[in-house]
C-alpha positions in Angstrom: 59.5 31.1 22.9 60.8 28.0 21.7 59.2 26.5 18.5 58.1 23.8 20.5 55.9 26.3 23.3 54.3 27.6 19.9 52.9 24.6 18.9 52.4 22.8 22.1 50.5 25.9 23.1 48.4 25.6 19.6 47.6 22.2 20.1 46.1 22.7 23.9 44.2 25.5 22.6 42.9 23.4 19.4 42.0 20.4 22.4 39.8 22.9 23.9 37.9 24.1 20.8 37.0 20.6 20.6 36.5 19.7 23.7 33.7 22.8 23.9 32.1 21.9 20.2 31.4 18.4 21.2 30.1 19.3 24.2 27.9 21.5 22.8 27.2 19.4 19.7 26.5 16.4 22.3 23.1 17.2 23.7 22.1 18.8 20.5 22.6 15.1 18.3 20.8 13.5 21.4 17.9 15.6 21.7 17.0 15.1 17.7 17.5 11.4 18.8 15.1 11.0 21.9 12.6 13.5 19.8 9.4 11.9 18.7 9.4 9.5 15.3 8.2 11.3 13.0 3.8 10.8 12.5 1.8 10.6 9.6 -0.7 13.0 8.6 -3.2 10.5 8.5 -2.2 8.0 11.2 -4.4 5.4 13.6 -4.9 6.8 16.9 -6.7 4.4 19.2 -8.0 0.9 19.0 -10.3 -1.1 21.2 -9.9 -3.8 20.2 -11.6 -5.2 23.1 -14.9 -4.8 23.5 -16.2 -4.3 26.8 -18.5 -6.5 28.8 -19.1 -10.7 27.7 -17.4 -11.2 23.8 -21.3 -12.4 22.6 -20.9 -11.1 18.5 -23.9 -8.9 19.7 -24.3 -6.2 16.9 -23.9 -4.2 20.4 -20.5 -5.7 21.1 -19.3 -5.8 17.5 -19.9 -1.9 17.4 -17.8 -1.4 20.9 -14.9 -3.0 18.9 -13.3 -0.1 16.9 -10.5 1.8 15.4 -9.7 5.2 15.3 -8.4 7.2 11.7 -7.1 11.1 12.5 -6.5 13.3 10.3 -3.8 15.9 11.8 -3.4 18.1 8.7 -5.6 21.5 7.9 -6.9 20.0 4.9 -9.5 17.2 3.7 -8.2 14.2 3.2 -10.1 11.7 0.9 -9.9 8.2 1.9 -11.6 7.1 -1.0 -9.9 3.4 -1.7 -7.6 3.0 1.6 -8.0 0.1 3.6 -7.7 -1.2 7.1 -6.3 -4.6 8.0 -5.9 -7.1 9.9 -3.5 -9.7 10.9 -5.9 -12.3 9.4 -7.1 -10.3 5.8 -10.0 -8.6 7.4 -10.3 -5.8 5.6 -12.6 -2.9 5.5 -12.2 -0.5 2.7 -13.6 3.1 3.0 -15.7 4.6 0.1 -16.5 7.8 -0.7 -14.9 8.8 2.8 -13.7 12.5 2.6 -12.1 13.4 6.2 -12.1 16.5 7.6 -9.3 18.7 9.0 -8.4 17.9 12.3 -11.0 15.2 12.6 -11.3 11.9 13.5 -13.4 9.0 11.7 -14.2 6.1 13.6 -14.3 2.1 12.1 -17.1 0.2 14.0 -16.7 -3.6 13.3 -20.3 -3.9 13.3 -23.0 -3.1 11.1 -24.3 0.4 11.3 -24.9 3.4 9.3 -22.1 5.6 8.3 -21.8 9.1 9.6 -18.8 11.7 9.3 -17.6 10.2 12.5 -18.7 6.8 12.6 -18.2 4.2 9.7 -19.3 0.6 10.2 -17.6 -2.4 8.4 -21.0 -4.5 9.3 -19.3 -7.3 10.3 -21.3 -10.2 12.1 -18.1 -11.3 13.2 -15.0 -9.7 15.5 -12.0 -8.7 13.4 -9.7 -7.2 16.3 -8.3 -10.1 18.4 -7.7 -9.3 22.2 -4.7 -11.2 23.1 -2.6 -9.5 20.0 -2.9 -8.0 16.8 -2.3 -5.5 13.9 -4.2 -2.6 12.6 -2.5 -1.5 9.3 -4.0 1.3 7.2 -2.8 1.7 3.4 -3.4 4.5 0.9 -5.5 4.2 -2.1 -1.9 3.2 -4.1 -1.7 0.0 -1.1 1.0 1.9 0.7 1.4 1.9 4.2 0.5 4.7 5.9 0.5 3.8 9.3 0.2 0.6 11.9 -0.2 -0.2 15.3 -0.2 -3.7 17.3 -1.2 -4.6 20.4 -0.7 -7.4 23.1 1.5 -10.5 21.8 2.0 -8.2 18.6 3.1 -5.0 20.0 7.2 -5.1 19.0 6.2 -6.5 16.0 6.3 -3.1 14.3 
């Protein structure tokens, strides 16, 4: 066997091996890119920005506007001094709220009596804009934990 045919065989073998490794690695890399983005342990799970019916500023209508905050962990999370804010700067501060494991708390805009599952901002006017806004959840250190945008603002974050 000549040196050139030996080199050619080695080169062909290496090329085939590289192609096989690439064929296996490419789908794995594509799967990693298409995987769902990392979700924070506490996050905004749902927003009802446009209360059903007429916007008449009644307490019933105001309380039909809300944001759900969910704890996906197995531990209770202390939300004391966390904030929920809109684009216009309306800010709700959680006070003495402990969110149970795998639980959700609904933050209503209007007036009401706080429970484990429902909190009230005690506002007499709407907070969340129907045509587009952003809800931002920050922890007690002021770090953004999650944001959700809708309408004209949905591509902002």
